[in-house]
C-alpha positions as CSV (number, residue, x, y, z in Angstrom):
1,M,107.6,-51.6,49.3
2,E,108.6,-49.0,46.8
3,T,107.9,-45.3,47.0
4,D,106.6,-43.4,44.1
5,N,109.4,-40.9,43.3
6,S,107.1,-38.6,41.3
7,E,104.9,-38.2,44.4
8,L,107.9,-37.3,46.5
9,Y,109.0,-34.7,43.9
10,I,105.6,-33.1,43.8
11,N,105.3,-32.9,47.6
12,N,108.8,-31.7,48.0
13,A,108.9,-29.3,45.1
14,P,110.1,-25.8,45.8
15,P,107.3,-23.2,46.1
16,K,106.4,-21.3,42.9
17,K,107.8,-17.8,42.6
18,K,105.5,-14.8,42.3
19,N,106.9,-14.1,38.9
20,D,105.8,-17.5,37.6
21,T,102.2,-16.8,38.8
22,M,102.2,-13.3,37.3
23,R,103.5,-14.7,34.0
24,W,100.6,-17.2,33.8
25,V,98.1,-14.5,34.6
26,V,99.4,-12.3,31.8
27,I,99.4,-15.2,29.4
28,G,95.9,-16.1,30.3
29,A,94.7,-12.5,29.9
30,I,96.3,-12.3,26.5
31,V,94.7,-15.6,25.4
32,G,91.3,-14.5,26.7
33,F,91.6,-11.2,24.9
34,I,92.5,-12.9,21.6
35,L,89.5,-15.3,22.1
36,L,87.2,-12.4,22.8
37,I,88.4,-10.6,19.6
38,A,87.9,-13.9,17.6
39,V,84.3,-14.3,18.9
40,A,83.5,-10.7,18.1
41,V,84.8,-11.0,14.6
42,G,83.0,-14.3,14.0
43,L,79.7,-12.9,15.3
44,S,80.1,-9.8,13.2
45,W,80.7,-11.9,10.1
46,V,77.6,-14.1,10.9
47,M,75.5,-11.0,11.5
48,V,76.5,-9.4,8.2
49,S,76.0,-12.5,6.2
50,N,72.7,-13.6,7.7
51,P,70.3,-10.7,8.5
52,A,67.6,-13.0,9.8
53,I,69.9,-14.4,12.5
54,T,70.9,-10.9,13.4
55,E,67.3,-9.9,14.0
56,T,66.8,-13.0,16.1
57,L,69.9,-12.3,18.1
58,R,68.8,-8.7,18.6
59,D,65.4,-9.8,19.9
60,V,67.0,-12.3,22.3
61,F,69.4,-9.6,23.5
62,I,66.5,-7.2,24.1
63,I,64.6,-9.9,26.1
64,W,67.7,-10.7,28.2
65,M,68.2,-7.0,28.9
66,A,64.6,-6.7,30.0
67,F,65.0,-9.7,32.3
68,V,68.2,-8.3,33.8
69,S,66.5,-4.9,34.3
70,I,63.7,-6.7,36.2
71,L,66.2,-8.6,38.4
72,I,68.1,-5.3,39.2
73,G,64.8,-3.7,40.1
74,V,63.9,-6.5,42.5
75,A,67.4,-6.4,44.0
76,L,67.0,-2.6,44.6
77,V,63.7,-3.1,46.3
78,V,65.2,-5.8,48.5
79,L,68.1,-3.5,49.3
80,I,65.8,-0.6,50.2
81,I,63.8,-2.9,52.5
82,Q,66.9,-4.1,54.2
83,V,68.2,-0.5,54.7
84,A,64.8,0.4,56.2
85,R,65.0,-2.6,58.6
86,L,68.5,-1.6,59.6
87,T,67.4,2.0,60.3
88,N,64.5,0.7,62.4
89,L,66.9,-1.6,64.3
90,L,69.3,1.2,65.0
91,Q,66.5,3.6,66.2
92,H,64.4,1.3,68.3
93,E,66.9,-1.3,69.7
94,I,70.5,-0.1,69.6
95,K,69.8,3.6,70.6
96,P,68.0,2.6,73.9
97,I,70.9,0.2,74.7
98,L,73.4,3.0,74.1
99,D,71.3,5.4,76.2
100,N,71.2,2.9,79.1
101,T,74.9,2.4,78.8
102,N,75.5,6.1,78.9
103,Q,73.3,6.4,82.1
104,T,75.3,3.6,83.7
105,I,78.6,5.2,82.9
106,N,77.4,8.5,84.4
107,T,76.2,6.7,87.5
108,V,79.6,5.0,87.9
109,R,81.4,8.3,87.3
110,G,79.2,10.0,90.1
111,T,79.8,7.1,92.5
112,A,83.6,7.2,91.9
113,A,83.6,11.0,92.6
114,F,81.5,10.5,95.7
115,V,83.7,7.8,97.1
116,S,86.8,9.8,96.2
117,E,85.5,12.9,98.0
118,N,83.8,11.3,101.0
119,V,85.8,8.2,101.7
120,S,89.3,8.3,100.1
121,E,90.2,11.9,101.0
122,P,89.2,11.6,104.7
123,M,91.0,8.3,105.0
124,V,94.2,9.8,103.5
125,K,94.0,12.8,105.8
126,I,93.4,10.5,108.9
127,S,96.3,8.2,107.8
128,S,98.7,11.1,107.3
129,T,97.7,12.7,110.6
130,V,98.2,9.4,112.5
131,A,101.5,8.8,110.8
132,G,102.7,12.4,111.7
133,V,101.6,12.0,115.3
134,T,103.3,8.6,115.5
135,R,106.5,10.0,114.2
136,F,106.3,13.0,116.5
137,V,105.8,10.7,119.5
138,Q,108.8,8.6,118.4
139,L,111.0,11.6,118.1
140,L,110.0,12.9,121.6
141,T,110.4,9.6,123.3
142,P,113.9,9.4,124.7
143,G,115.7,6.1,124.7
144,R,113.8,4.6,121.7
145,K,115.7,4.4,118.5
146,S,114.1,5.6,115.3
147,K,113.1,2.9,112.9
148,R,114.3,5.0,110.0
149,K,117.9,4.5,108.9
150,R,119.7,7.7,107.9
C-alpha cells in the first residue's frame, strides 16, 4: 500500500497567512474593476454605433426598473404588516406578562419584608437574650469552668 504524497502535503500544509488572503482579495477587486470598465466601454460603443439596440436596451431597463419598484413596494407593505404584528404582540401578550411578573416581584418583596420584621428579628432577639442569660448563669455558677478559652 502506497500513500499519496500530494494528499499528505495538502492536509499537512501550513495555514495561509492573512497577507496572502488580502493579496488575493485586492487582485480580485482590481480584476473585477477592470472587467467592469471593459463592459461599460463595450456597451457604450455598441450603443453609439447602433441606436436601435440602444432604444431596446433603454426600454428593457425601464421595464426592469418598474419591476424592481413593484418588488420594493411589496416588500415595504410586508414590512409594515410585520411591524404592526410585532407591536400588537408587545401590547397584548408581552406587556401583561411583564405586569404579572412585576406584581409577583412586589409580592415577594413584601413577603420578605414581613418575614424579616415578624420572624427573623424576634428570633434574633430571643437567641441573643438566651445566649446572654446562658453566659450570665455560667459566670455566676462557681466551680464550672468557662467554655471559652482566653
